[in-house]
C-alpha positions in Angstrom: 130.8 143.7 106.7 128.8 146.9 107.3 127.0 148.1 104.3 124.5 150.8 103.6 122.9 151.0 100.1 121.2 154.4 100.7 120.9 156.9 103.5 117.4 155.6 104.3 118.4 151.9 104.5 119.5 150.4 107.9 123.1 149.2 108.1 123.5 145.4 107.8 126.1 142.8 108.5 126.4 140.1 105.9 122.8 140.5 105.0 121.5 140.7 108.6 120.4 143.8 110.5 123.4 145.3 112.4 121.5 146.1 115.5 120.5 142.5 115.9 124.1 141.4 115.6 125.1 144.0 118.2 122.5 142.7 120.6 124.0 139.3 120.2 127.4 140.8 121.1 129.0 139.2 118.1 130.0 140.5 114.7 131.4 138.2 112.0 133.5 140.9 110.5 133.9 144.7 110.4 135.9 146.7 107.9 137.2 150.2 108.8 138.9 152.6 106.3 140.7 155.9 107.0 142.9 158.3 105.1 144.6 160.1 108.0 145.7 157.3 110.3 149.1 156.7 111.9 151.4 153.7 111.6 153.7 154.0 114.6 154.9 157.6 114.3 154.3 157.9 110.5 151.1 160.0 110.1 148.6 160.6 107.3 148.6 157.1 106.0 145.6 155.4 104.3 144.5 152.2 106.1 141.9 149.5 105.5 141.4 147.2 108.4 139.3 144.0 108.6 138.4 142.7 112.0 137.1 139.1 112.1 135.0 137.4 114.7 134.4 140.3 117.1 133.0 139.4 120.5 131.8 142.3 122.7 132.1 141.8 126.5 130.3 143.3 129.4 133.5 145.1 130.6 133.2 147.9 128.0 135.7 145.9 125.9 135.8 142.9 123.5 137.9 140.5 121.6 138.8 139.9 118.0 140.0 136.6 116.5 141.9 138.0 113.5 142.9 141.4 112.2 144.2 142.3 108.7 145.4 145.7 107.6 146.5 147.2 104.3 148.4 150.4 104.8 149.5 152.9 102.1 152.2 155.4 103.2 152.5 158.2 100.7 155.8 159.9 99.9 154.5 163.1 101.6 154.1 161.2 104.9 157.7 159.9 104.7 158.9 163.4 104.0 156.9 164.7 107.0 158.3 162.0 109.3 161.9 163.0 108.5 161.0 166.6 107.8 162.4 169.9 109.0 160.8 170.4 112.4 162.9 170.4 115.6 165.7 167.9 115.4 164.4 166.4 112.2 166.2 166.4 108.9 165.8 169.2 106.3 164.1 167.0 103.7 162.8 168.7 100.6 161.8 165.7 98.4 161.3 162.0 98.6 161.9 159.7 95.6 160.8 156.1 95.6 162.4 153.4 93.5 160.1 150.3 93.2 162.8 148.4 91.2 165.5 148.8 93.8 163.0 148.9 96.8 164.6 152.1 98.1 163.5 155.5 99.3 165.8 158.5 98.6 165.5 161.6 100.8 166.8 164.8 99.2 168.3 167.2 101.6 167.6 170.9 101.6 169.0 172.8 98.6 170.1 169.7 96.8 173.2 169.5 99.1 172.8 165.8 99.7 170.7 162.7 99.8 170.1 159.7 102.0 169.0 156.3 100.6 166.9 154.2 102.8 165.9 150.5 102.5 162.5 149.7 104.1 162.5 146.3 105.8 160.3 144.3 108.1 162.2 143.6 111.4 160.5 141.9 114.3 157.1 142.4 112.8 157.7 146.2 112.5 158.4 148.5 109.6 162.0 149.7 109.7 163.8 152.1 107.5 167.6 151.4 107.4 170.1 153.8 106.0 171.9 152.4 103.0 173.8 155.4 101.8 174.2 159.1 102.7 176.1 161.7 100.7 176.7 165.4 100.7 177.8 167.2 97.5 178.5 163.8 95.9 180.8 162.6 98.7 180.1 160.3 101.6 178.3 162.2 104.4 180.2 163.1 107.5 179.7 160.7 110.4 177.8 163.3 112.4 175.1 163.6 109.7 175.0 159.8 109.3 174.5 159.5 113.1 171.7 162.1 113.0 169.9 160.3 110.2 170.2 156.9 111.9 169.1 158.4 115.2 166.1 160.1 113.5 165.0 156.8 111.9 165.5 154.7 115.1 163.4 157.2 117.0 160.4 156.4 114.8 160.0 152.7 115.6 159.1 152.9 119.3 155.3 152.9 119.2 153.5 149.6 119.3 150.9 148.7 116.6 147.4 148.2 118.0 145.8 144.8 118.5 149.1 142.9 118.3 149.4 143.7 114.6 152.7 142.7 113.0 154.0 143.7 109.6 154.0 140.7 107.2 154.6 142.2 103.8 156.1 145.4 102.3 156.2 146.8 98.8 157.9 150.0 97.5 155.8 151.7 94.8 156.3 154.8 92.7 154.0 156.7 95.1 154.8 155.3 98.5 155.0 152.2 100.6 152.4 149.5 100.9 152.5 147.6 104.2 150.4 144.6 105.2 149.9 143.8 108.8 148.2 140.8 110.4 147.3 139.9 113.9 145.8 137.0 115.8 143.5 136.9 118.8 143.5 140.2 120.7 141.5 142.1 123.3 140.3 145.6 122.7 141.4 148.1 125.3 138.7 148.8 127.8 137.0 152.1 127.4 136.9 154.3 130.5 133.5 155.0 132.0 132.1 158.4 131.2 
């Protein structure tokens, strides 16, 4: 894993010089972290990815034997995903219930709420509508259809490197999703 103990020390991989490992075109593992990544169409998520057994090829590409990612999706990102732009829903707040494993979206002005159940379906994160109400009564079919359509439209992007969701946990601050992948090829970079 790349490390740097001070600005003047060279990066190393598991105790060896990084440049020598790159010249060999093989890295045992690399860890990448970011706070403004995307999981499908959900933006501004925190991610920590570990790539194991990376082999660089001469075709401006490479392969990885295994990939593991831990993703934290904050409530703000869930609100933004369903938020009030274009055809999106007028969501003003998101409440997470770790005990019930649910997400509640509060509609504008406190007029209603939608309760979602996050699930893993086919290796992807899915948010399924469990309940929708307006002014304490069941939501009209048109609003239910709009919510379901909005949620379904979020699951069409593929995860990179063949990653599949393998675990999911609702916390008081967001969703934690674990993704794992097996052997994969990096997409070739176009020549400059």
